[in-house]
MARDREN-742478 format. One record per residue (C-alpha): x, y, z. Coordinates in Angstrom, 1 decimal, decimal comma, padded with zeros to 4 digits, always signed. Layout:
MARDREN-742478
REC        X        Y        Z
REC        X        Y        Z
...
end
This chain:
MARDREN-742478
REC        X        Y        Z
REC   +000,0   +000,0   +000,0
REC   +001,3   +003,5   -000,9
REC   +002,1   +005,5   +002,1
REC   +002,4   +009,3   +002,8
REC   +005,6   +011,0   +001,6
REC   +008,3   +011,1   +004,2
REC   +008,0   +014,0   +006,7
REC   +011,1   +013,1   +008,8
REC   +014,7   +012,0   +008,1
REC   +013,9   +008,6   +009,8
REC   +011,0   +008,0   +007,3
REC   +013,3   +009,0   +004,4
REC   +016,0   +006,5   +005,6
REC   +013,4   +003,8   +006,0
REC   +012,8   +004,1   +002,3
REC   +016,5   +003,6   +001,6
REC   +017,1   +007,2   +000,5
REC   +020,3   +009,1   +001,3
REC   +018,7   +012,4   +000,4
REC   +015,6   +013,5   -001,6
REC   +015,6   +015,0   -005,0
REC   +013,1   +017,7   -004,0
REC   +011,9   +019,0   -000,7
REC   +008,5   +020,6   -000,7
REC   +008,0   +023,3   +001,9
REC   +004,3   +024,2   +002,4
REC   +002,3   +026,6   +004,5
REC   -000,5   +024,2   +004,9
REC   -000,6   +021,1   +007,0
REC   +000,2   +017,9   +005,0
REC   -003,0   +016,6   +003,4
REC   -002,5   +014,0   +000,7
REC   -005,7   +014,8   -001,3
REC   -006,0   +016,1   -004,9
REC   -007,9   +019,2   -003,7
REC   -004,6   +020,3   -002,2
REC   -002,0   +021,6   -004,7
REC   +000,9   +020,3   -002,7
REC   -000,4   +016,8   -003,0
REC   -000,8   +017,0   -006,8
REC   +002,7   +018,3   -007,4
REC   +004,5   +016,0   -005,0
REC   +002,6   +012,9   -006,2
REC   +003,2   +013,9   -009,9
REC   +007,0   +014,2   -009,3
REC   +006,9   +010,9   -007,4
REC   +005,2   +009,2   -010,4
REC   +008,1   +010,4   -012,6
REC   +010,6   +008,7   -010,3
REC   +011,7   +011,6   -008,2
REC   +012,2   +011,3   -004,4
REC   +010,2   +014,0   -002,6
REC   +010,2   +014,9   +001,1
REC   +007,5   +017,0   +002,7
REC   +008,1   +019,8   +005,3
REC   +004,7   +021,1   +006,2
REC   +004,3   +024,3   +008,2
REC   +007,9   +024,7   +009,3
REC   +008,8   +027,0   +012,2
REC   +010,0   +030,0   +010,1
REC   +011,8   +031,4   +013,1
REC   +014,4   +028,7   +013,1
REC   +016,7   +027,5   +010,3
REC   +016,6   +023,9   +011,7
REC   +013,0   +023,6   +010,6
REC   +013,9   +023,4   +006,9
REC   +017,0   +021,2   +007,4
REC   +014,9   +018,1   +008,1
REC   +016,2   +016,2   +005,1
REC   +019,4   +018,2   +004,5
REC   +020,1   +019,7   +001,1
REC   +017,9   +018,1   -001,7
REC   +019,7   +016,9   -004,8
REC   +017,7   +019,1   -007,3
REC   +015,9   +021,8   -005,3
REC   +013,3   +023,2   -002,9
REC   +009,7   +023,7   -003,9
REC   +008,0   +026,4   -001,9
REC   +004,3   +027,2   -001,6
REC   +002,3   +029,3   +000,9
REC   -000,5   +026,7   +000,6
REC   -004,0   +026,5   -000,9
REC   -004,7   +030,2   +000,1
REC   -002,8   +033,4   -000,1
REC   -001,3   +033,7   +003,4
REC   -002,6   +037,2   +003,9
REC   -006,1   +036,3   +003,0
REC   -005,8   +033,3   +005,3
REC   -004,7   +035,5   +008,2
REC   -006,8   +038,7   +007,8
REC   -010,4   +039,7   +007,1
REC   -011,2   +042,4   +004,6
REC   -011,2   +044,9   +007,6
REC   -007,6   +043,7   +008,2
REC   -008,5   +042,1   +011,5
REC   -006,9   +038,7   +012,5
REC   -009,0   +035,7   +011,7
REC   -009,6   +033,3   +014,6
REC   -009,1   +030,0   +012,7
REC   -007,0   +028,6   +009,9
REC   -008,9   +025,8   +008,2
REC   -005,6   +024,5   +006,7
REC   -003,9   +023,9   +010,0
REC   -004,4   +021,1   +012,6
REC   -007,6   +021,7   +014,6
REC   -008,0   +025,1   +012,9
REC   -005,2   +026,5   +014,9
REC   -004,0   +030,0   +013,9
REC   -000,4   +031,1   +013,8
REC   +001,4   +028,1   +012,3
REC   +002,5   +030,0   +009,2
REC   +004,0   +033,5   +008,7
REC   +002,5   +036,4   +006,8
REC   +003,7   +036,4   +003,2
REC   +004,7   +032,7   +003,7
REC   +006,2   +032,2   +000,2
REC   +008,7   +035,0   +000,8
REC   +009,5   +034,1   +004,3
REC   +010,1   +030,4   +003,6
REC   +012,2   +031,1   +000,6
REC   +014,4   +033,6   +002,4
REC   +014,8   +031,1   +005,3
REC   +016,0   +028,4   +002,8
REC   +018,4   +030,8   +001,1
REC   +020,1   +031,7   +004,3
REC   +021,0   +028,1   +004,8
REC   +021,4   +026,8   +001,3
REC   +023,1   +029,6   -000,7
REC   +023,0   +028,0   -004,2
REC   +020,3   +025,3   -004,1
REC   +017,5   +026,0   -006,7
REC   +014,3   +027,4   -005,2
REC   +011,1   +027,2   -007,2
REC   +008,0   +029,0   -005,9
REC   +004,5   +027,7   -006,7
REC   +000,9   +027,9   -005,4
REC   -001,6   +030,6   -005,6
REC   +000,3   +033,2   -003,5
REC   +003,3   +033,2   -005,8
REC   +001,2   +032,8   -008,9
REC   -000,9   +035,9   -008,3
REC   +002,1   +037,9   -007,1
REC   +004,4   +036,9   -010,0
REC   +004,7   +040,5   -011,4
REC   +004,5   +043,8   -009,5
REC   +001,1   +044,0   -007,9
REC   -001,1   +046,1   -005,6
REC   -000,9   +044,9   -002,0
REC   -004,1   +045,8   -000,1
REC   -002,5   +045,1   +003,3
REC   +000,3   +047,6   +002,8
REC   -001,7   +049,8   +000,4
REC   +001,1   +050,0   -002,1
REC   +002,6   +048,4   -005,2
REC   +005,0   +045,6   -004,3
REC   +007,7   +044,0   -006,4
REC   +007,4   +040,6   -008,0
REC   +007,5   +038,0   -005,3
REC   +010,4   +036,5   -007,2
REC   +012,6   +039,4   -006,2
REC   +011,5   +039,6   -002,6
REC   +011,9   +035,9   -002,0
REC   +015,3   +035,3   -003,5
REC   +013,9   +032,3   -005,4
REC   +015,1   +031,3   -008,9
REC   +011,8   +030,5   -010,6
REC   +008,0   +030,8   -010,2
REC   +005,9   +028,0   -011,6
REC   +002,6   +029,9   -012,0
REC   -000,9   +028,7   -012,6
REC   -001,7   +025,0   -012,5
REC   +001,9   +023,7   -012,5
REC   +001,8   +020,1   -013,7
REC   +003,4   +020,7   -017,0
REC   +006,0   +023,3   -015,9
REC   +007,1   +021,4   -012,7
REC   +007,9   +018,2   -014,7
REC   +009,8   +020,2   -017,3
REC   +011,8   +022,0   -014,5
REC   +012,5   +018,7   -012,8
REC   +013,7   +017,0   -016,0
REC   +016,0   +020,0   -016,9
REC   +017,5   +020,1   -013,4
REC   +018,0   +016,3   -013,4
REC   +019,8   +016,7   -016,8
REC   +022,3   +019,0   -015,2
REC   +021,0   +022,3   -016,7
REC   +021,6   +025,2   -014,3
REC   +018,5   +026,8   -012,9
REC   +019,6   +030,1   -014,3
REC   +019,4   +028,7   -017,8
REC   +015,7   +027,7   -017,4
REC   +014,4   +030,6   -019,3
REC   +012,3   +028,8   -021,9
REC   +009,7   +026,9   -019,9
REC   +006,1   +027,9   -020,4
REC   +004,2   +028,7   -017,2
REC   +007,3   +030,1   -015,4
REC   +008,7   +033,5   -014,4
REC   +012,4   +034,1   -014,1
REC   +014,7   +037,1   -013,7
REC   +017,5   +038,3   -016,0
REC   +019,9   +041,2   -016,4
REC   +019,3   +041,3   -020,2
REC   +016,4   +040,3   -022,4
REC   +017,1   +037,2   -024,4
REC   +014,3   +037,2   -026,9
REC   +013,8   +040,9   -027,1
REC   +012,0   +040,8   -030,5
REC   +009,3   +038,4   -029,2
REC   +009,0   +040,2   -025,8
REC   +006,5   +042,8   -024,8
REC   +008,2   +045,1   -022,3
REC   +005,8   +046,4   -019,6
REC   +006,1   +049,8   -017,9
REC   +008,9   +049,8   -015,3
REC   +008,2   +049,0   -011,6
REC   +009,3   +052,6   -010,8
REC   +006,8   +054,1   -013,3
REC   +003,8   +052,1   -012,1
REC   +004,6   +053,1   -008,5
REC   +004,5   +056,7   -009,5
REC   +001,4   +056,6   -011,7
REC   -001,9   +054,7   -011,1
REC   -002,8   +055,2   -014,7
REC   +000,4   +053,5   -015,8
REC   -000,2   +050,7   -013,4
REC   -003,7   +050,2   -014,8
REC   -002,4   +050,1   -018,3
REC   +000,3   +047,6   -017,3
REC   -002,3   +045,4   -015,6
REC   -004,6   +045,6   -018,7
REC   -001,7   +044,3   -020,8
REC   -001,1   +041,4   -018,5
REC   -004,8   +040,6   -018,3
REC   -004,9   +040,3   -022,1
REC   -001,9   +037,9   -022,1
REC   -003,2   +035,1   -020,0
REC   -004,1   +032,6   -022,8
REC   -001,5   +029,9   -023,6
REC   -002,1   +030,1   -027,3
REC   -001,9   +033,8   -027,8
REC   +000,0   +035,3   -024,9
REC   +003,3   +037,0   -025,5
REC   +006,4   +037,0   -023,3
REC   +006,2   +039,8   -020,8
REC   +009,1   +041,6   -019,3
REC   +008,9   +044,0   -016,3
REC   +012,0   +046,3   -015,9
REC   +013,4   +047,1   -012,4
REC   +015,9   +049,9   -012,2
REC   +019,4   +048,4   -011,5
REC   +018,1   +044,9   -011,3
REC   +017,2   +043,9   -014,8
REC   +013,9   +042,3   -015,7
REC   +011,3   +039,9   -014,3
REC   +010,2   +037,9   -017,3
REC   +006,9   +036,0   -017,6
REC   +006,7   +033,2   -020,2
REC   +003,3   +032,4   -021,7
REC   +001,1   +030,1   -019,6
REC   +001,5   +026,4   -019,9
REC   -000,8   +024,5   -022,2
REC   -004,0   +023,1   -020,6
REC   -004,1   +019,5   -019,6
REC   -005,8   +017,0   -021,9
REC   -008,5   +014,8   -020,6
REC   -006,1   +011,9   -020,3
REC   -003,6   +014,1   -018,4
REC   -006,3   +015,3   -016,0
REC   -007,3   +011,6   -015,4
REC   -003,7   +010,7   -014,7
REC   -003,2   +013,6   -012,3
REC   -006,4   +012,8   -010,3
REC   -005,7   +009,0   -010,1
REC   -002,3   +009,3   -008,6
REC   -002,0   +007,2   -005,4
REC   -003,2   +009,8   -002,9
REC   -004,0   +008,7   +000,7
REC   -007,0   +011,0   +000,4
REC   -006,6   +012,0   +004,0
REC   -004,5   +014,2   +006,2
REC   -001,3   +012,8   +007,7
REC   -001,9   +010,8   +010,9
REC   +000,4   +013,1   +012,9
REC   -002,6   +015,5   +013,1
REC   -005,1   +013,0   +014,5
REC   -004,6   +014,2   +018,0
REC   -005,3   +017,8   +017,1
REC   -008,6   +016,9   +015,4
REC   -007,5   +016,7   +011,8
REC   -007,5   +019,5   +009,2
REC   -010,9   +021,3   +008,9
REC   -010,4   +022,2   +005,2
REC   -010,3   +018,5   +004,3
REC   -013,8   +018,0   +005,7
REC   -015,1   +020,4   +003,1
REC   -013,7   +018,4   +000,2
REC   -013,1   +014,8   +001,4
REC   -016,3   +013,6   -000,3
REC   -016,3   +016,0   -003,2
REC   -015,3   +015,3   -006,8
REC   -013,3   +017,6   -009,1
REC   -014,7   +017,3   -012,6
REC   -013,2   +020,4   -014,2
REC   -010,7   +023,2   -013,9
REC   -010,6   +026,7   -015,6
REC   -013,5   +029,0   -016,0
REC   -014,8   +031,2   -018,8
REC   -017,2   +033,0   -016,5
REC   -014,8   +036,1   -016,4
REC   -016,0   +037,7   -013,1
REC   -013,9   +040,8   -012,5
REC   -013,3   +040,0   -008,8
REC   -012,0   +036,5   -009,4
REC   -008,4   +035,6   -009,9
REC   -009,1   +032,4   -011,9
REC   -008,2   +034,2   -015,2
REC   -004,7   +034,7   -013,9
REC   -004,3   +031,4   -012,2
REC   -006,2   +028,5   -013,8
REC   -007,1   +030,4   -017,0
REC   -010,3   +030,6   -019,0
REC   -009,8   +027,4   -021,0
REC   -012,0   +024,6   -019,6
REC   -010,3   +021,3   -018,8
REC   -012,2   +018,2   -017,7
REC   -011,8   +014,7   -016,4
REC   -013,4   +011,7   -018,1
REC   -016,6   +010,2   -016,6
REC   -014,8   +006,9   -015,9
REC   -012,1   +008,6   -013,9
REC   -014,6   +010,5   -011,8
REC   -016,7   +007,4   -011,2
REC   -013,7   +005,4   -010,1
REC   -012,9   +008,0   -007,5
REC   -016,5   +008,0   -006,4
REC   -016,4   +004,2   -006,0
REC   -013,3   +004,4   -003,9
REC   -015,0   +007,1   -001,8
REC   -018,0   +004,9   -001,1
REC   -015,6   +002,3   +000,6
REC   -014,4   +004,9   +003,2
REC   -015,5   +004,0   +006,7
REC   -016,8   +007,5   +007,3
REC   -018,7   +007,9   +004,0
REC   -022,4   +008,3   +004,8
REC   -023,8   +008,0   +001,3
REC   -023,5   +011,7   +000,3
REC   -021,3   +013,1   -002,4
REC   -021,0   +016,7   -001,4
REC   -020,0   +018,2   -004,7
REC   -019,2   +017,4   -008,4
REC   -017,7   +020,4   -009,9
REC   -014,8   +022,9   -009,9
REC   -014,6   +026,7   -010,3
REC   -018,0   +026,5   -011,9
REC   -019,8   +023,2   -011,5
REC   -021,9   +023,1   -014,7
REC   -019,1   +023,9   -017,1
REC   -018,2   +020,6   -018,8
REC   -017,6   +021,6   -022,4
REC   -015,4   +024,3   -023,9
REC   -017,0   +027,7   -024,4
REC   -016,6   +027,4   -028,2
REC   -015,1   +025,1   -030,8
REC   -011,8   +027,0   -031,2
REC   -011,0   +027,2   -027,5
REC   -008,8   +024,1   -027,2
REC   -006,9   +024,8   -030,5
REC   -006,7   +028,6   -030,7
REC   -007,4   +029,8   -027,2
REC   -010,0   +032,2   -025,8
REC   -010,6   +035,7   -027,1
REC   -008,5   +038,4   -025,6
REC   -010,9   +041,3   -026,3
REC   -014,2   +039,8   -025,3
REC   -015,9   +037,5   -022,7
REC   -017,8   +034,4   -023,3
REC   -020,8   +035,2   -021,1
REC   -020,6   +038,9   -020,5
REC   -022,4   +041,3   -021,1
REC   -024,4   +038,7   -023,1
REC   -023,5   +035,2   -024,1
REC   -021,3   +035,2   -027,2
REC   -023,0   +034,0   -030,4
REC   -020,4   +031,2   -030,6
REC   -020,9   +030,0   -027,0
REC   -021,7   +026,3   -026,7
REC   -024,4   +025,9   -024,1
REC   -024,7   +022,2   -023,3
REC   -025,4   +020,4   -020,0
REC   -025,8   +017,0   -021,5
REC   -022,3   +015,7   -020,6
REC   -022,7   +016,9   -017,0
REC   -026,2   +015,3   -016,8
REC   -024,8   +011,9   -017,9
REC   -022,0   +012,2   -015,3
REC   -024,5   +013,0   -012,5
REC   -026,8   +010,2   -013,5
REC   -023,9   +007,7   -013,4
REC   -022,9   +008,9   -009,9
REC   -026,5   +008,8   -008,6
REC   -026,7   +005,1   -009,6
REC   -023,6   +004,0   -007,8
REC   -024,2   +001,4   -005,0
REC   -023,8   +003,2   -001,6
REC   -024,6   +006,7   -003,0
REC   -027,8   +008,2   -001,5
REC   -027,5   +011,7   -002,8
REC   -025,2   +013,8   -005,1
REC   -025,1   +017,5   -004,3
REC   -023,8   +020,4   -006,3
REC   -022,2   +023,0   -004,0
REC   -019,4   +024,6   -006,0
REC   -021,8   +026,8   -007,7
REC   -023,6   +026,9   -011,1
REC   -023,7   +029,8   -013,5
REC   -027,3   +030,8   -013,5
REC   -026,9   +032,8   -016,8
REC   -025,5   +029,6   -018,4
REC   -028,5   +027,7   -017,2
REC   -030,9   +030,3   -018,5
REC   -029,1   +030,3   -021,9
REC   -029,7   +026,5   -022,2
REC   -033,0   +026,0   -024,2
REC   -033,2   +022,5   -022,9
REC   -034,3   +022,6   -019,3
REC   -033,5   +019,0   -018,5
REC   -030,5   +020,0   -016,4
REC   -032,5   +022,5   -014,3
REC   -035,2   +019,9   -013,8
REC   -032,8   +017,3   -012,6
REC   -030,9   +019,8   -010,5
REC   -034,1   +020,6   -008,6
REC   -035,1   +017,0   -008,3
REC   -031,9   +015,4   -007,3
REC   -029,1   +017,8   -006,4
REC   -030,3   +020,5   -004,1
REC   -030,5   +020,1   -000,3
REC   -033,3   +022,5   +000,3
REC   -031,3   +025,6   -000,7
REC   -029,5   +026,4   -003,9
REC   -026,6   +028,9   -003,5
REC   -026,3   +031,3   -006,4
REC   -024,2   +034,4   -006,9
REC   -026,0   +037,3   -008,5
REC   -023,7   +039,6   -006,4
REC   -025,7   +042,8   -006,9
REC   -028,9   +044,3   -008,5
REC   -027,5   +047,6   -009,9
REC   -026,8   +047,3   -013,6
REC   -023,8   +049,7   -013,3
REC   -022,2   +047,7   -010,5
REC   -022,9   +044,4   -012,3
REC   -021,1   +045,8   -015,4
REC   -018,0   +046,5   -013,4
REC   -018,2   +043,0   -011,8
REC   -018,5   +041,3   -015,2
REC   -021,8   +039,8   -014,1
REC   -025,0   +039,4   -016,2
REC   -027,9   +041,8   -016,0
REC   -030,2   +041,4   -013,0
REC   -033,0   +040,6   -015,4
REC   -031,1   +037,3   -016,2
REC   -031,1   +036,4   -012,5
REC   -034,8   +037,1   -012,2
REC   -035,5   +034,9   -015,2
REC   -033,4   +032,1   -013,5
REC   -035,5   +032,5   -010,4
REC   -038,7   +032,1   -012,4
REC   -037,5   +029,0   -014,1
REC   -036,1   +027,6   -010,8
REC   -039,4   +028,2   -009,0
REC   -041,4   +026,6   -011,8
REC   -039,4   +023,4   -011,6
REC   -039,8   +023,3   -007,9
REC   -043,6   +023,7   -008,3
REC   -043,6   +020,8   -010,8
REC   -041,8   +018,5   -008,4
REC   -043,7   +019,6   -005,3
REC   -040,6   +020,6   -003,5
REC   -040,1   +023,7   -001,3
REC   -036,6   +024,7   -002,2
REC   -035,1   +028,1   -002,2
REC   -032,4   +030,0   -004,1
REC   -030,1   +031,7   -001,6
REC   -028,2   +034,6   -003,2
REC   -024,8   +035,8   -002,4
REC   -024,3   +039,6   -002,5
REC   -021,2   +041,7   -002,4
REC   -020,9   +045,1   -000,9
REC   -018,5   +048,0   -001,7
REC   -017,3   +046,6   -005,1
REC   -015,7   +049,3   -007,3
REC   -018,5   +051,2   -009,0
REC   -020,9   +050,8   -006,2
REC   -022,2   +054,2   -004,9
REC   -024,4   +054,6   -001,8
REC   -027,4   +054,8   -004,0
REC   -026,5   +051,5   -005,5
REC   -026,1   +050,0   -002,0
REC   -029,6   +051,3   -001,1
REC   -031,0   +049,8   -004,2
REC   -029,6   +046,4   -003,2
REC   -031,1   +046,9   +000,3
REC   -034,5   +047,5   -001,3
REC   -034,2   +044,3   -003,2
REC   -033,3   +042,4   +000,0
REC   -036,4   +043,9   +001,6
REC   -038,6   +042,7   -001,3
REC   -037,0   +039,2   -001,0
REC   -038,5   +038,8   +002,4
REC   -035,4   +037,5   +004,1
REC   -032,0   +038,8   +005,0
REC   -028,9   +037,0   +003,5
REC   -026,9   +035,3   +006,2
REC   -023,6   +035,8   +004,3
REC   -022,5   +039,1   +002,8
REC   -019,1   +039,5   +001,2
REC   -017,5   +042,9   +001,6
REC   -015,3   +043,3   -001,5
REC   -011,8   +042,1   -000,7
REC   -009,0   +043,5   -002,9
REC   -006,9   +040,4   -003,4
REC   -003,9   +040,3   -005,7
REC   -004,2   +040,2   -009,5
REC   -007,9   +040,7   -010,2
REC   -009,5   +043,3   -012,4
REC   -011,6   +044,6   -009,5
REC   -008,5   +045,0   -007,3
REC   -006,9   +047,1   -010,0
REC   -010,0   +049,2   -010,2
REC   -010,0   +049,6   -006,4
REC   -006,4   +050,9   -006,3
REC   -006,4   +053,0   -009,5
REC   -010,0   +054,2   -009,8
REC   -009,7   +053,1   -013,5
REC   -010,9   +050,0   -015,4
REC   -007,7   +048,6   -016,7
REC   -009,2   +047,4   -020,0
REC   -011,3   +050,4   -020,9
REC   -009,5   +053,0   -018,8
REC   -012,8   +054,6   -017,8
REC   -013,0   +056,2   -014,3
REC   -014,6   +054,1   -011,6
REC   -016,1   +055,2   -008,3
REC   -014,3   +053,4   -005,5
REC   -015,3   +053,0   -001,8
REC   -012,0   +052,9   +000,2
REC   -013,1   +054,6   +003,5
REC   -013,7   +051,8   +006,1
REC   -016,8   +053,7   +007,5
REC   -018,5   +053,9   +004,1
REC   -017,7   +050,3   +003,5
REC   -019,3   +049,4   +006,8
REC   -022,4   +051,4   +005,8
REC   -022,8   +049,6   +002,5
REC   -022,5   +046,2   +004,2
REC   -025,0   +047,2   +006,9
REC   -027,6   +048,2   +004,3
REC   -027,8   +044,7   +003,0
REC   -028,4   +043,5   +006,6
REC   -030,6   +046,4   +007,6
REC   -032,8   +044,3   +009,9
REC   -030,0   +043,7   +012,3
REC   -030,5   +046,1   +015,2
REC   -026,7   +046,6   +015,5
REC   -026,7   +048,1   +012,1
REC   -029,3   +050,8   +012,8
REC   -027,1   +053,9   +013,0
REC   -025,1   +052,9   +009,9
REC   -028,3   +052,3   +007,9
REC   -029,8   +055,6   +009,0
REC   -026,6   +057,3   +007,9
REC   -026,5   +055,5   +004,6
REC   -030,1   +056,4   +003,7
REC   -029,4   +060,1   +004,5
REC   -026,2   +060,1   +002,5
REC   -028,1   +058,6   -000,5
REC   -030,9   +061,1   -000,2
REC   -033,3   +058,2   +000,5
REC   -034,9   +059,3   +003,8
REC   -038,2   +058,3   +002,3
REC   -037,1   +054,8   +003,4
REC   -037,2   +055,9   +007,1
REC   -040,7   +055,5   +008,5
REC   -043,5   +053,0   +009,2
REC   -044,6   +052,3   +005,7
REC   -044,1   +048,6   +004,6
REC   -041,6   +049,9   +002,0
REC   -039,4   +051,6   +004,6
REC   -036,2   +049,9   +005,7
REC   -036,0   +051,4   +009,2
REC   -038,1   +053,3   +011,7
REC   -037,4   +056,9   +012,7
REC   -035,4   +057,7   +015,8
REC   -037,5   +057,7   +019,0
REC   -039,5   +060,9   +019,3
REC   -039,1   +061,8   +015,7
REC   -042,3   +061,9   +013,6
REC   -042,3   +059,9   +010,4
REC   -042,1   +061,9   +007,2
REC   -045,2   +062,7   +005,2
REC   -045,2   +061,8   +001,6
REC   -044,9   +065,4   +000,3
REC   -042,2   +066,1   +002,8
REC   -040,3   +063,0   +001,6
REC   -040,4   +064,3   -002,0
REC   -039,1   +067,7   -000,9
REC   -036,2   +066,1   +001,0
REC   -035,2   +064,0   -001,9
REC   -035,3   +067,0   -004,3
REC   -033,4   +069,2   -001,9
REC   -030,8   +066,6   -001,1
REC   -029,4   +066,9   -004,6
REC   -028,8   +070,6   -004,0
REC   -026,9   +070,2   -000,7
REC   -023,5   +068,9   -000,1
REC   -023,3   +065,4   +001,3
REC   -022,2   +065,4   +004,9
REC   -019,4   +063,2   +006,1
REC   -020,3   +060,4   +008,5
REC   -018,8   +062,3   +011,5
REC   -020,5   +065,6   +010,6
REC   -023,9   +063,9   +010,4
REC   -023,3   +062,2   +013,8
REC   -022,5   +065,5   +015,4
REC   -025,6   +067,1   +013,8
REC   -027,8   +064,3   +015,2
REC   -026,4   +064,8   +018,7
REC   -027,2   +068,5   +018,6
REC   -030,8   +067,7   +017,6
end
């Protein structure tokens, strides 16, 4: 039986190794499951004959923690883990989180901030010349100069700050194997300038004629407009078939060079990757701490695809996995499900069958896998492209096979469906079977907002499309006699969202008849279109100006408006309504969001109209000034 990879020198010696070829240093606890990037990369290298040792969550304050196996023969592989370490540690309000789902028992504090940089520098202090290759989402999304929300400034490429030799960005199966083979052949790491899906540094440009030189780091720090233009160029060079080599100059340090993305995996390659001999569990050393919480979310879920052509502005998938859809075969997924049913703690429920978007199982159009995706247009936004293939048949056949497996009681879909893709499908069989078999009382969908202006900046479909989906969803529920609900996710404070837009969303929540339990305040994470808009106030593709909420108090108001029924939000909601000139929503009418202050008479209809008209003529008071005025009254 295949065991976990060695985590101690003793386990390495028990295998008869003198030293490993690679040592993988990871910010997550060691979980040998294909939902964890570290497991995929290490098992893939193992399948190619390389010896790999695992150092999970080393103590970054001591050099001994990364000397467990000594110096590896070929190099160190470094990843912050499945999440960016800063997102893992901090909320959008920059407060420390209480739990780390990727650590034993959810314990916080077992990895440093900016883990990829810290681990790499720690290794470099001990091993001066050993190759260091960064991977994972933290390094991938920070591969070029980027806006850092936590320091509120443009930071250099993580390659420079870490002292590493290479970044394997995106989904790294192709690039890591090519890197390993080159190092094994004796090629110096400094000569690995040709591998797709990698970033390297150089004093001089090698292929200057084929290279697109971006604005310098110094110039993007000085000008937000220049940064937006640079980001727009990068955004339009994320397709493996059409992307150019990009070079970012740094004064006195040469260039950081990004090669085009690696080619997508074929179906056979996807099958091979997901059928490597994973233990499909966390390492036993964590049993006493209660295991790894993040594993519980995915242990009985199945990955059927990767990549997403949805194109949401606030999502980093375009920069990481890419827009080209890649899928596993039905047989591969069914085999994994069959193994799952034999687990002692399997209760008969497959929690999810999906990926970034569950119901994408075919390419967006016929040319996608041979010529790539369009660089100047989206597949679904603002309307579905006329070349878009809308087809749920393959997904339906897969779900039916899984439902019929012995030991499977229910197959759920939790990774999210694109409601606009469902609406675009003229054949409603998928929606019918979704309602009948795959919803556990509530279907989570993500309209994100109701304002057309905000939705445009989000890259989301018109609110009318969401309303059409609700009508279709409710009709199917009526046909089956089920009482199931669509639970929407909404986002506050996204770039482009004014206070009036926030109030409009609050009115929609009022008309829904229930308050969403979860509201996501926009989080400016590295390398998304929305984050670029947040920092620059410009859309990096169109260069149009965008209204941005940066003030924490205004952000709190927009969030409170969505949950206006919460008594703790009362003062914020009152302030938001007054700032938006919507005091007509303060009163006892059923359309009102909130009642007046005690002792204050509700406004009459004619007075409400006068206030609305006059509010446009007066300067808007700041939050503090309005609070002072209320106190005087």
